[in-house]
C-alpha positions as CSV (number, residue, x, y, z in Angstrom):
1,X,11.1,10.5,-31.0
2,X,13.4,7.6,-30.3
3,X,12.2,4.2,-29.3
4,X,13.4,1.7,-26.8
5,X,12.3,-1.6,-25.1
6,X,13.1,-3.6,-22.0
7,X,15.4,-6.6,-22.4
8,X,14.2,-8.9,-19.7
9,X,11.5,-10.7,-21.7
10,X,13.9,-11.5,-24.6
11,X,16.8,-12.3,-22.3
12,X,14.7,-15.1,-20.7
13,X,14.8,-16.8,-24.1
14,X,18.2,-15.9,-25.6
15,X,20.2,-14.2,-22.8
16,X,20.9,-10.5,-22.3
17,X,23.7,-10.0,-24.9
18,X,21.7,-11.6,-27.7
19,X,18.6,-9.7,-26.6
20,X,20.4,-6.4,-27.0
21,X,21.7,-7.5,-30.4
22,X,18.2,-8.5,-31.6
23,X,16.6,-5.3,-30.2
24,X,19.1,-3.3,-32.3
25,X,18.4,-5.4,-35.5
26,X,14.7,-5.0,-35.0
27,X,15.0,-1.2,-35.3
28,X,15.0,0.1,-31.8
29,X,17.2,3.1,-30.9
30,X,17.9,2.0,-27.4
31,X,17.5,-0.7,-24.7
32,X,16.2,-0.6,-21.2
33,X,18.5,-2.4,-18.8
34,X,16.3,-4.8,-16.8
35,X,18.1,-5.9,-13.7
36,X,15.6,-8.2,-12.1
37,X,18.1,-11.1,-12.1
38,X,20.3,-9.0,-9.8
39,X,17.9,-10.3,-7.0
40,X,15.6,-13.3,-7.6
41,X,12.6,-13.0,-5.3
42,X,10.4,-15.8,-4.1
43,X,7.0,-14.1,-4.0
44,X,5.4,-16.9,-2.1
45,X,7.8,-17.1,0.7
46,X,8.9,-13.4,0.5
47,X,12.6,-14.0,0.4
48,X,15.5,-13.9,-2.0
49,X,16.5,-17.1,-3.8
50,X,20.0,-18.3,-4.4
51,X,21.4,-16.6,-7.5
52,X,24.4,-17.0,-9.7
53,X,23.6,-14.4,-12.3
54,X,26.5,-12.1,-13.1
55,X,24.6,-9.1,-11.8
56,X,24.5,-10.7,-8.4
57,X,28.2,-11.5,-8.4
58,X,31.4,-9.4,-7.9
59,X,31.8,-8.8,-11.7
60,X,28.5,-7.0,-12.1
61,X,30.1,-3.9,-13.7
62,X,32.0,-6.0,-16.2
63,X,28.7,-7.5,-17.2
64,X,27.1,-4.1,-17.6
65,X,30.1,-3.0,-19.8
66,X,29.7,-6.1,-22.0
67,X,26.0,-5.2,-22.6
68,X,26.9,-1.6,-23.3
69,X,29.5,-2.7,-25.9
70,X,27.1,-5.1,-27.5
71,X,24.7,-2.2,-28.0
72,X,27.3,0.1,-29.3
73,X,28.6,-2.6,-31.7
74,X,25.0,-2.8,-33.1
75,X,24.3,0.9,-33.1
76,X,22.1,1.4,-30.1
77,X,22.5,2.8,-26.5
78,X,21.1,2.1,-23.1
79,X,18.6,4.9,-22.3
80,X,17.3,3.8,-18.9
81,X,17.2,0.9,-16.5
82,X,14.9,-0.9,-14.0
83,X,16.2,-1.9,-10.6
84,X,14.9,-5.1,-9.0
85,X,11.8,-5.2,-6.8
86,X,9.8,-5.4,-4.6
87,X,11.1,-2.4,-2.6
88,X,9.4,-3.7,0.6
89,X,12.2,-6.3,0.8
90,X,15.1,-4.8,2.7
91,X,17.6,-7.2,1.0
92,X,16.6,-6.0,-2.4
93,X,16.9,-2.3,-1.3
94,X,20.5,-3.1,-0.4
95,X,21.2,-3.7,-4.1
96,X,19.8,-0.3,-5.4
97,X,23.2,1.4,-5.4
98,X,24.5,-1.5,-7.4
99,X,21.7,-1.0,-9.9
100,X,22.5,2.7,-10.2
101,X,26.2,1.8,-10.8
102,X,25.2,-0.6,-13.5
103,X,23.0,2.0,-15.1
104,X,25.9,4.4,-15.4
105,X,28.3,1.7,-16.6
106,X,25.9,0.7,-19.3
107,X,25.4,4.3,-20.4
108,X,21.9,4.9,-19.1
109,X,20.7,8.2,-17.7
110,X,17.7,7.1,-15.6
111,X,17.3,4.2,-13.1
112,X,13.6,3.4,-12.3
113,X,13.3,2.4,-8.6
114,X,9.9,1.4,-7.4
115,X,8.5,3.1,-4.3
116,X,7.2,0.8,-1.5
117,X,3.6,0.2,-2.6
118,X,2.2,0.7,0.9
119,X,4.2,3.7,2.2
120,X,3.4,7.3,1.8
121,X,5.4,10.0,0.1
122,X,7.5,11.0,3.2
123,X,8.5,7.4,4.1
124,X,9.4,6.6,0.5
125,X,11.4,9.8,0.3
126,X,13.6,8.6,3.1
127,X,14.8,5.7,0.9
128,X,15.3,7.9,-2.1
129,X,17.3,10.4,-0.1
130,X,19.6,7.6,0.9
131,X,20.4,7.0,-2.7
132,X,20.3,10.5,-4.2
133,X,23.9,11.7,-3.6
134,X,25.2,8.3,-4.9
135,X,23.1,8.6,-8.0
136,X,24.3,12.2,-8.6
137,X,27.9,11.0,-8.3
138,X,27.1,8.4,-11.0
139,X,25.3,11.0,-13.2
140,X,22.1,9.0,-13.1
141,X,18.6,10.3,-12.3
142,X,16.3,8.2,-10.1
143,X,12.7,7.8,-11.4
144,X,9.9,6.7,-9.2
145,X,6.9,4.8,-10.8
146,X,3.1,4.6,-10.4
147,X,2.3,1.4,-8.6
148,X,-0.9,-0.6,-7.8
149,X,-2.2,-3.1,-5.3
150,X,-5.1,-5.6,-5.8
151,X,-8.4,-5.8,-4.1
152,X,-9.5,-9.4,-4.3
153,X,-13.0,-8.7,-3.1
154,X,-13.7,-6.1,-5.8
155,X,-11.5,-7.9,-8.3
156,X,-9.7,-4.7,-9.4
157,X,-6.7,-2.6,-8.7
158,X,-6.4,-0.7,-5.4
159,X,-4.4,2.5,-4.6
160,X,-0.7,2.3,-4.0
161,X,2.2,4.7,-4.0
162,X,2.1,7.1,-6.9
163,X,-1.0,5.4,-8.3
164,X,-2.9,8.7,-8.9
165,X,-1.7,12.3,-9.8
166,X,-1.9,13.6,-6.2
167,X,0.2,10.7,-4.8
168,X,2.7,10.8,-7.6
169,X,3.3,14.6,-7.3
170,X,3.4,14.2,-3.5
171,X,6.3,11.8,-3.9
172,X,8.1,14.1,-6.2
173,X,7.5,17.1,-4.0
174,X,8.8,15.2,-0.9
175,X,12.2,14.7,-2.6
176,X,12.2,17.9,-4.7
177,X,15.4,17.4,-6.6
178,X,16.2,17.6,-10.3
179,X,17.8,14.1,-10.1
180,X,14.4,12.6,-8.9
181,X,11.9,12.3,-11.8
182,X,8.8,10.4,-12.9
183,X,8.5,7.3,-14.9
184,X,4.9,6.8,-15.9
185,X,3.7,3.3,-16.5
186,X,0.9,3.8,-19.1
187,X,-0.7,0.4,-18.4
188,X,-0.8,0.9,-14.6
189,X,-2.5,4.3,-15.0
190,X,-5.3,2.6,-16.9
191,X,-6.2,-0.1,-14.5
192,X,-9.7,-0.2,-13.1
193,X,-10.0,0.9,-9.5
194,X,-7.3,3.5,-9.5
195,X,-9.6,6.4,-10.6
196,X,-7.2,8.0,-13.0
197,X,-6.0,7.7,-16.6
198,X,-2.7,7.9,-18.4
199,X,-3.7,11.3,-19.9
200,X,-4.6,12.7,-16.4
201,X,-1.2,11.5,-15.1
202,X,0.8,13.0,-18.0
203,X,-0.9,16.4,-17.6
204,X,-0.4,16.4,-13.9
205,X,3.3,15.4,-14.0
206,X,4.3,17.8,-16.8
207,X,8.0,18.3,-17.2
208,X,8.7,16.0,-14.3
209,X,7.8,13.1,-16.6
210,X,11.1,11.9,-18.1
211,X,10.6,8.2,-18.7
212,X,7.9,5.8,-19.8
213,X,6.8,2.2,-19.5
214,X,4.5,1.7,-22.5
215,X,2.2,-1.3,-22.9
216,X,-1.5,-2.0,-23.5
217,X,-4.2,-3.6,-21.4
218,X,-7.9,-4.2,-21.0
219,X,-8.2,-1.2,-18.7
220,X,-8.6,-3.7,-15.9
221,X,-5.6,-5.9,-15.5
222,X,-1.8,-5.3,-15.8
223,X,-1.5,-7.1,-19.1
224,X,1.8,-5.7,-20.4
225,X,0.8,-6.3,-24.1
226,X,1.9,-4.7,-27.3
227,X,0.5,-1.2,-27.8
228,X,-2.7,-0.9,-29.9
229,X,-3.6,-4.5,-29.3
230,X,-6.1,-3.9,-26.5
231,X,-8.1,-1.0,-25.1
232,X,-5.9,1.9,-24.2
233,X,-6.5,5.1,-26.2
234,X,-2.9,5.7,-27.4
235,X,-4.0,8.6,-29.7
236,X,-5.0,10.6,-26.6
237,X,-1.9,9.4,-24.7
238,X,0.5,10.5,-27.4
239,X,-1.3,13.8,-27.8
240,X,-0.9,14.5,-24.1
241,X,2.8,13.7,-24.2
242,X,3.2,16.1,-27.1
243,X,1.3,18.8,-25.2
244,X,3.7,18.7,-22.2
245,X,6.7,18.6,-24.4
246,X,7.9,15.1,-23.4
247,X,11.5,14.7,-24.5
248,X,12.4,11.2,-23.3
249,X,12.3,7.9,-25.1
250,X,9.2,5.9,-26.0
251,X,10.2,2.8,-24.0
252,X,8.1,-0.3,-24.2
253,X,7.5,-2.7,-21.2
254,X,5.3,-5.0,-23.2
255,X,7.1,-8.0,-21.8
256,X,4.3,-10.5,-21.8
257,X,4.1,-10.2,-25.6
258,X,7.2,-12.4,-25.9
259,X,6.3,-14.8,-23.1
260,X,5.4,-17.7,-25.5
261,X,8.2,-17.1,-28.0
262,X,11.0,-19.6,-28.6
263,X,14.6,-18.8,-29.7
264,X,13.5,-19.3,-33.3
265,X,10.5,-16.9,-33.1
266,X,11.6,-14.3,-30.6
267,X,13.1,-12.0,-33.2
268,X,9.8,-11.9,-35.1
269,X,8.1,-10.7,-31.9
270,X,10.7,-8.1,-31.2
271,X,10.3,-6.7,-34.7
272,X,6.5,-6.5,-34.1
273,X,7.1,-4.6,-30.9
274,X,9.5,-2.2,-32.8
275,X,6.9,-1.6,-35.5
276,X,4.2,-0.7,-32.9
277,X,6.6,1.6,-31.1
278,X,7.6,3.3,-34.3
279,X,4.0,3.9,-35.1
280,X,3.6,5.6,-31.7
281,X,6.7,7.7,-32.4
282,X,5.4,8.7,-35.7
283,X,2.1,9.8,-34.2
284,X,4.1,11.9,-31.7
285,X,6.3,13.5,-34.4
286,X,3.2,14.4,-36.5
287,X,1.1,15.7,-33.6
């Protein structure tokens, strides 16, 4: 089992190219191309902010090529990517083909594109159908992901697109194409109020599960912490992945673990993430 991690959290501290370099030096096999800076979203006012990031400009493919080469120079590849969100914003949706292009240019095989939290399988399928032929032309699969809303009154997560096995499989069935697959967010599946578990989701998705976002939480909030630091039962999760014959990467999305790091201490944090991910990979290989 090969291991990977997202680059967004380290890039906030040292930039994307240095993040890829440090991820390689820490012992990861691959990097997950976080493209959130392609569109910077103002959650309070629900609009896009002005943005001079290279991914938002005309030379976005050159930027993706530079990151790919940085990885190759340090012995690692891009395994997958994450398009910007929220999908409910039409302006952000207009960048999804760009995200797929960048995935291909960086060498990734899967681009995770969130469903709209509050739309059903058929409505979300319309968006994915608009992207599917383009993705096929790029040689990139699109992965949808299990989402969540929040119930302030109950102080817990509330159902959203793909948040339980029935909804997730309904989304996959609505598109029904080998280039449309599942990315399971392990932490989201364990949030209180969604009435499912990561193990339930893994078994229900089976061979459709081709990508992961791995992180730990208190089985209540979306904590995005380093695996085996909180309450998720990763022994059972890894066993379930082995049982379905999962053949993708073990990709971390433990981004909040690096949130307090500085340029001087970020590499130490990345090494700790790599050590945790390697432990999960070893558990999988020995299962």
